[in-house]
N, C-alpha and C positions, 0 to 999 in steps of 0.2 A: 787940780786934775778929778775929773770924775770918776766914781765908782763904777764898776763892769756890772751892768745888772745882775740881779740874780738870775741862771736859770731853773726854771719850775716844770716839773713832771708833775703830771697828773692823772691820777690811777679813774677815777670819772668824776666827770665835769658835766653838770647839769645847767643849762642855759633857757633861761624863760623867755622865750622870744617874745611872745605877745599873751595878752589875756582875753582876748576879744576870741570868740568863736561863733560859727554859723549854725550849729547843733543845740539842742536844749536836750542833753541825755539824762536822763532822769537818775540813772545810776554813780554821776560825777561828784569827784570827791570835792574839786575846787569849791564848789558854790557857782554863784552866778557871772556869767561875764562881765568882763570889763573892757572900756575903749583904753586901752592901756599898751604899747607895745614897745620891744628894745631898739633903741636907736646905732644908727653906726658908732657914735660917740661912745657908747657902755663898752659894747665889743672891743673897741680901742684901748679902753680903758681897762678890761681883761686881759688881754693879748699881750698887752703890750705897755705897760705903765711907768712910771716914775722911774723903778728900780728894779723891774722885773721883767721878766721874757718867757713868755709860756714856749718850751720846744719841745713837748712831746703830751701825750692825751692818751693814756691808755682806751679811755671809753668817755665819747662823746654822747649826751642824750640832749635834744632838742626837743624842749616842750611847750606845752598850752595850758588853757587855748590850742587853735586852733594855727599850727605853727605856719601853714601853707600861709596863712592872712597875712604873715609879715617876710613877703617875697623878696622886699630888699633888704633887710638884715638875714636872710636866710642866702642869700644869694651873697653877699658882700664875705659875710662868712666864712662859704667854700672856698670863694676864690683867695680869700685872704691864706687858708689853712693850705691850698694850692699853691700858691704864687709863694708862699716863703717856708716851702717845704717844712712844713710843721708834722712831724709824725703821728698818724692816729690809728690806733689798732682796732677801733669800731665806732660806726656813727648810726644811733637809734632815734628813731624817730615815729610818733602814733600818731596818724591823719584820720577825720572821719572820713576822706575819699571825697567829701563833696565838691573839692576845690582842686584842680591838680595845676601843675607850674614845669613845665619840658624841660626849662632851663634848669630848674633844680634838679629834676630827676636825673639829667645828661650830666650834670656837675657830681650827682652823687654816685652813677654809673661809674664817671671819670676815678673816683675812690676804689670800688669793688674792682675796677679791673687792676689798680693798682697794687690789693693785695690786703685793701681794708676789709674789713666785714660789716658791711650795711645792712642793715635790716629797716626799711618802711615799711611799717605795719596798719592794715585796718581789722575790724573784726564784723563778724555776718552773725549778729543776735538780735535779741529781741529789745536790743537795749538803743543800739546804735544805728543811725539813719540808714537807710539802703542809699549803695551807690549807686550813680548814675552810669545807664551802660558804658555812654563814650568812657566817662574816666577811667572804667574798671579794665577798657579795652587799651587806653594808654597806658595805665598799671603795670598791665600783666605781660610787657613789652619786658619790663624790666628783671632782672633774673634774682635781682636783692628785695624784689616787693614778695610780701605775705599775707595772706587773707587766713583769720582765724575764724572756723566757721563754729566754735561747739558753742555750747551753751554755757553762760554764766550761772554759774552755781551760788547761792545765796552766800554762802562764804567767802566767797572768792571778793565781793563787794564791800567796799570798808564805809562803815557808816557815819561819813562825816557829809560836809558841805549837802549838795544836793539831795545827795543817798539818804541823808538824815531828814532833811523835809518829806520824802516821799516811803520813807520808813522801809529801806532796801538794807540788805545786808545785815550780821549778824552781830550785836552791839558788843555781846560776850567772845567772839572769836576777831574783833576789832583790836588791833595793838600799832601803835605808830607812835614814834618819838622825836618832837623837834628839838633837836640838839639846840644848846647855848651860844650865841657867838663868843662866848671867853672861849668854851672850849678847843673852837677851831684856830681862835687868837693865838691861843697858847700855845698849843701843839707845833702850831708853824714858827711861831717867835725860837721854839726849843730847838727846832729841825735847824732852821736858819744859822743859830747860832753853832750849831754842830757840823754843819757844811757846807762846801761853799758853793750848792747848788741843792734842790730841796725837792722831795716826792711829795706831794701833800694826796693823802687820800683818799678824800673827796671834798667839793664843791659845789655849791649852789647859786646862783646868780641873778636875781631878779630884774625885770623888765627897767629897772631906772637902777641898777647896779648897785645893791645893796648884797650883803654875801654872807654864808655860813653854809654849816654843815648840810649835805642834801636832805632836803625834805620832798621826796617825792611823796608823799601820803599826807598830805597839809592840804589845809583851806588856803585859800587866797588872805582871810583875814586872820588865820594862824600866824603864817609867813609876816606879814604886815606888822604884828604884836610882837615877833621875835626880831627881827630884821632891822638894824638901826643903822648899820655902819655901812659907809658909800665907798666904793673905790675911787671916788674922786675926789675926795678931802680926807681919806686915809688909806694909808697903803698896809694892807697887812704884811707885806712883805719885806716890811724895814728891817734895817740891820737891828742887834742886842746883843747883847754880854749875858755871856753863860760863866755863872758863877753860882757857888751853893745857894745864895739864897734866893735866885731865881728858880733852881733846882726845887728848891723845899718849897716853897709858893707853888711850882707847880704840881707837885705831890701832895700837898694839902688837899689841892680840888680834885686829886685824881687818885688818892690812896684808896677807896675802897674799891674799883675796881683793881687796881695793880694789885692791891692785898692779895687777893681773889688764887691770884696766878705765882704769886711769890708763895704762898700760904702751902702750894703743892711739895714743895722744895725748903720751908723752912716751918717745918708744922707748929716746931714746939718753942717760939719766935713770938713775939707781941709785936705784931705788924703795922706801923706807925710812920708818919714821914720822917723824923731822924733816926730809926731804926734803918731803913731803910738808905739814906742817907750816909749814915756813918759806918754800919756794917758790909754793906754790900761796895760802897764808893763811887765817888763821881764816874772814874773813868769807864765801872764795869756796869754804871745805870746808864753813861751814854752810850754804851755798845747796846743794853739790852732795847734802849729806844729806839735806833736806827734799825737793827735787825728783829727787834722780837723774839731774840731764841732765847728764850726762857732756862735754857737748859745749860749752860755755864753756869748758872748760880748752885748747881749740883757742886761743881768744883770749889767755889767759893766758900760753901756750908762746909767743905770736907778740910778746909785748911785750917 
């Protein structure tokens, strides 16, 4: 008898629909465009894998490149979400407006009317290309369309990718982090062992199905250097056992950041993985990792 697929909820899911682009914006953090696109097969692996099924997304971000250049995957994705009644709270897409696809726009309008927050955004500034008048007229028909006319300040530009080549952005104000795959894998495995379903805070999927934490502020090169595990041959949602050794290994990798939180209530104790496991206990720590309600540790400390 086959196991029931794990039901997955994702707070923030970002899909790299394409690395192709029909513009050459000087401020682009991604770098030079690449002739690579997400396939229907990859989308199926994301939403309905061997032992998982995504049934709820709080925020879905469709990114590129220029997302409208991969209209096949864009349409397939929206129709899949609609046909399988997957709950989506918000859909975001940034486009340069050089091409429009009314079938995509109409599908997005369906989600908008159904109560989903939809944002299709363009920019009118010194870095983005001028949107053709005909395209602008089409976009303006949709209530969810947003055009930002503000001047982009230097500090708003991330000094990586093509922006770095043109010396745009403030290097001293540029601060980004591309988390290691291990952080996401361990976090998912831990929560998978605690609950029958899974709420994943964030996930980024590349055009070819590699995955990790969100990496909006990263170049293609940075993503390729860090993301090595593919949904096709590795299931991040696999079953795993929850025991002291697993939790201790997790804490060993995470205790520096967790220690800062625990120290607010346990100031006179030495914070380390052994202490967290022995003093707090597996059940209380399990509850904290699910709820992130650290205030309950006050009761533990006073016992």
